[in-house]
C-alpha positions in Angstrom: -14.2 0.4 6.7 -17.7 -1.2 6.8 -18.1 -4.9 7.8 -19.7 -6.9 5.5 -22.7 -8.9 6.3 -22.3 -11.5 9.0 -20.4 -14.8 7.8 -18.5 -17.2 9.1 -14.5 -16.0 9.6 -13.1 -16.7 6.4 -9.3 -17.8 5.9 -7.1 -16.1 3.4 -7.9 -18.6 0.6 -11.3 -18.3 1.5 -11.0 -15.0 1.4 -10.0 -15.1 -2.3 -12.7 -16.7 -3.4 -15.6 -14.4 -1.8 -18.1 -12.6 -3.7 -20.9 -10.6 -2.0 -22.5 -9.7 -5.7 -21.1 -6.4 -5.7 -18.0 -4.6 -7.2 -17.6 -3.3 -4.2 -13.5 -4.0 -2.5 -13.2 -5.9 0.3 -10.3 -6.4 3.1 -9.9 -9.1 5.4 -9.3 -8.3 9.2 -9.5 -10.8 11.9 -11.7 -13.3 9.6 -14.3 -10.4 8.4 -14.8 -8.9 5.1 -14.2 -5.6 5.4 -15.6 -2.7 2.3 -13.0 -0.5 1.5 -13.6 3.1 1.0 -14.5 4.4 -2.8 -11.7 6.4 -3.8 -11.9 10.3 -5.2 -10.2 10.6 -8.6 -7.6 12.0 -7.7 -6.3 9.4 -5.1 -7.0 6.8 -8.5 -4.9 9.1 -10.7 -2.1 9.5 -8.1 -2.1 5.9 -8.0 -1.9 5.7 -12.1 0.8 8.2 -12.0 3.0 6.1 -9.7 2.4 3.0 -11.4 4.1 4.1 -14.4 6.8 5.7 -12.8 7.7 2.3 -11.0 6.5 0.1 -14.0 9.1 2.2 -16.1 11.7 2.1 -13.4 11.3 -1.8 -13.3 11.6 -2.3 -17.0 14.8 0.3 -16.5 16.4 -1.9 -14.1 15.3 -5.5 -15.6 14.2 -6.5 -12.3 12.1 -9.4 -12.4 9.2 -7.6 -10.6 6.1 -6.0 -11.3 3.4 -3.6 -9.7 -0.2 -4.6 -8.2 -3.0 -2.4 -7.3 -5.5 -3.1 -5.0 -4.2 -7.1 -5.3 -4.8 -8.8 -1.7 -1.4 -9.7 0.3 -1.4 -11.9 2.9 -0.3 -10.3 6.2 0.4 -11.8 10.0 -3.2 -11.1 11.6 -4.3 -11.4 15.8 -5.8 -15.1 14.9 -6.0 -16.3 11.3 -4.0 -14.3 8.5 -5.1 -10.7 7.0 -5.7 -9.9 3.5 -4.8 -6.3 2.8 -5.4 -4.7 -0.7 -2.9 -1.7 -0.6 -3.0 1.1 -3.0 0.1 -0.3 -4.9 2.4 -2.8 -4.3 6.2 -3.8 -5.9 6.3 -7.9 -6.0 8.1 -10.7 -7.4 6.9 -11.6 -10.5 5.6 -15.5 -10.5 8.2 -18.4 -10.6 5.7 -20.9 -12.5 2.3 -21.6 -14.2 1.2 -22.1 -11.3 2.1 -19.4 -9.7 0.6 -17.3 -12.2 -2.7 -18.7 -11.9 -2.9 -18.3 -7.9 -5.0 -15.1 -6.4 -3.2 -12.6 -4.2 0.0 -12.1 -3.1 1.6 -14.3 -0.5 5.1 -13.8 -1.0 6.9 -10.6 0.5 6.2 -7.0 -1.3 9.3 -5.4 -1.8 7.3 -1.9 -1.3 4.4 -0.3 -0.6 2.4 3.1 -1.1 -1.1 3.6 0.3 -2.7 7.0 -0.7 -4.4 8.1 2.6 -8.0 8.5 2.3 -11.1 8.6 4.7 -9.6 5.8 6.3 -5.5 7.2 7.2 -6.3 5.8 10.6 -5.7 2.5 8.8 -2.9 3.6 7.0 -0.9 4.5 9.7 -1.6 2.3 13.0 -3.7 -1.1 11.6 -1.5 -1.7 8.2 1.9 -0.1 9.2 2.0 -3.0 12.1 0.8 -5.4 9.2 3.2 -4.5 7.0 6.0 -4.6 9.8 5.2 -7.5 10.9 5.4 -9.1 6.8 8.7 -7.7 7.0 8.2 -4.9 4.0 11.3 -2.8 4.0 9.3 0.3 2.0 6.2 1.8 2.9 4.7 4.8 1.8 2.0 7.1 2.9 0.9 9.9 0.4 -1.2 12.6 2.5 -2.2 14.1 -0.7 -5.3 16.2 1.1 -3.4 16.9 4.2 -6.3 15.2 6.6 -3.8 13.5 8.6 -4.1 14.9 12.2 -1.4 17.2 13.3 -0.8 15.3 16.2 0.4 11.9 14.5 2.9 14.4 12.0 6.4 15.1 12.5 6.0 18.1 10.6 2.9 19.7 11.4 -0.3 18.9 9.3 -0.5 19.3 5.4 0.2 17.7 2.5 3.0 15.3 3.0 4.7 11.7 1.9 5.5 9.9 5.0 8.6 7.1 4.2 8.6 4.0 6.6 12.2 2.4 5.6 12.5 -1.1 8.0 15.3 -1.3 10.2 18.5 -3.7 9.7 20.5 -3.3 12.7 19.0 -1.8 16.6 15.5 -2.4 17.1 12.9 -3.9 15.5 10.5 -1.7 13.8 10.2 1.2 11.0 12.3 4.6 10.9 10.3 7.0 9.3 10.5 10.7 7.8 8.1 13.0 6.2 8.9 14.7 3.0 6.8 17.7 1.8 7.0 20.1 -1.0 9.8 20.0 -3.7 12.3 17.6 -1.5 13.3 15.1 -2.9 11.6 11.3 -1.7 14.6 9.3 -0.9 13.2 5.7 -2.4 15.0 2.8 -1.0 13.9 0.2 -3.5 14.5 2.4 -6.7 17.5 4.4 -5.5 17.7 6.7 -8.7 14.3 7.6 -8.3 13.9 11.8 -8.0 10.3 12.1 -7.0 8.9 15.1 -4.6 5.3 14.9 -3.3 4.7 18.1 -5.6 6.0 16.6 -8.4 3.7 13.5 -7.9 0.4 15.9 -7.1 0.7 17.8 -10.4 1.2 15.0 -12.5 -1.0 12.4 -10.5 -3.5 15.6 -11.6 -2.7 14.4 -15.7 -3.6 10.7 -14.9 -7.5 11.8 -14.9 
């Protein structure tokens, strides 16, 4: 990420109104707006595909949830609250007209999905701690280009979906699993789904 022009540290509420006059998306880290890298078209098409899949499942199940893309989510920070913009998140529907008019997400998402890009280190290190402290139950990282180095992977470098599920017993943290090819990715949030990494990549291309 690229730091924005130096400004006094922002609170999350101030960040929601931050506007540098461009269409650049920023995340808030330690009070500083940091520019997000521009995603590839394939990255965007994968997010669109997953958005449709999860939205259809929400409607089928009749859950009071919705999907949001690149929406600022308040997460615990070192000093002030940070603001992260995951590619896709499953969140509760607003419960009142006042909530409907609010910016950003201040509740805990049911699920967060990140598609790994040039800032994959953020997905694997900083964001995983932010989502853990927020107690997000399920966190996916889709490495569609196989760019995450082998030392960070349990099954070697390559295209994969990394699934983190929040432990409910024992030591605090996430359980991590990796899924490749046509292996079905277990989804805690939508248990009936039978997605595979290969399917997401292939059908995601049709969203271009």
